[in-house]
N, C-alpha and C positions, 0 to 999 in steps of 0.2 A: 780646496773647502771643507770651509775648519764645521763640525756637527754645532752646530746648536744645543748642548746639548746642557741640563740642571747642570750644578752642581755636587747635586745630590742625592739623585735617581736610585731610587732600586735598580736589579740587574732586570735587564729588561728584555736580555733573551728568552727566547722560550726552552730556549733544549731544554734548561731548568725540567721543563716538565717531560720534556721527554723522557730526560733518564728517569723523572719519579715511575713515567709508565709503563715505562721497561722492568725497570727493579717492582712494580707488582707481577707482570704479565712473568718475571722468570718464578713467582714463586706462587703463583696462580698454578703455574707448569705444570712444575718442579717442583711443593714444598717440601723434596728430599733439597733441597739447594742447602738447606742452610747445615745440614750434615755430612755436608762433602768434608774428604781432607788436604791436606796440605802436601801430595803428592803427583804425577806426573800425570797419572791417565783419570783421577780424577778431574785435574786444572783440563784435559781436555774436555771432560762429560761437561762441566763450566761451559767452557766457551762450544760445544755445541749448540747448550741449551740456553744463553744470549745471544747467540746468533738464528733461531725459534725462536726468541722473545721476540725480536727487531724482528724480523720478518710478520712478527703475528701482529703487530703495533699499526695500527687500522691511518690510513693516506688521509683518512678526511679528519684525524685526528689532527696529525703536523697540517694542512690548508685553517684546522678551524685556528692553531697557534697563529700561526701567519698573520693570517684576518684577524686576530685581535691585538695583529702591535699597531697599526695606526690605536685606536683608542684608547689602548697603554699609556703609549707617547703620551696624549691629549692629558688625561687623567693626571701623570708624573708634571706635567708642566701645570697642570689646573692647582697641584699645590706644590708649589716652588718648589721640586725640588725631592720634597719628600715622600715616602711612604704613601702610597693609593691603595686599593680593598683586592687589587690586582694581584 
């Protein structure tokens, strides 16, 4: 069954907001993240910090993003497939 999707709709995938929140949390928890070097020890440290930030993402935040999908979809449809305030 094909999806009735506007031809020019922006990305409605909420994951872009999750990535943004993850990045914010990494730098909030570990401002020194930007000082890491390109070596194995720092790569492992970065992985650990990213996992820590991932675990700190509030599930209510995720739920809110999922709950917003019908509103976003409606806004895009009303905008004829073009960008909206979302």
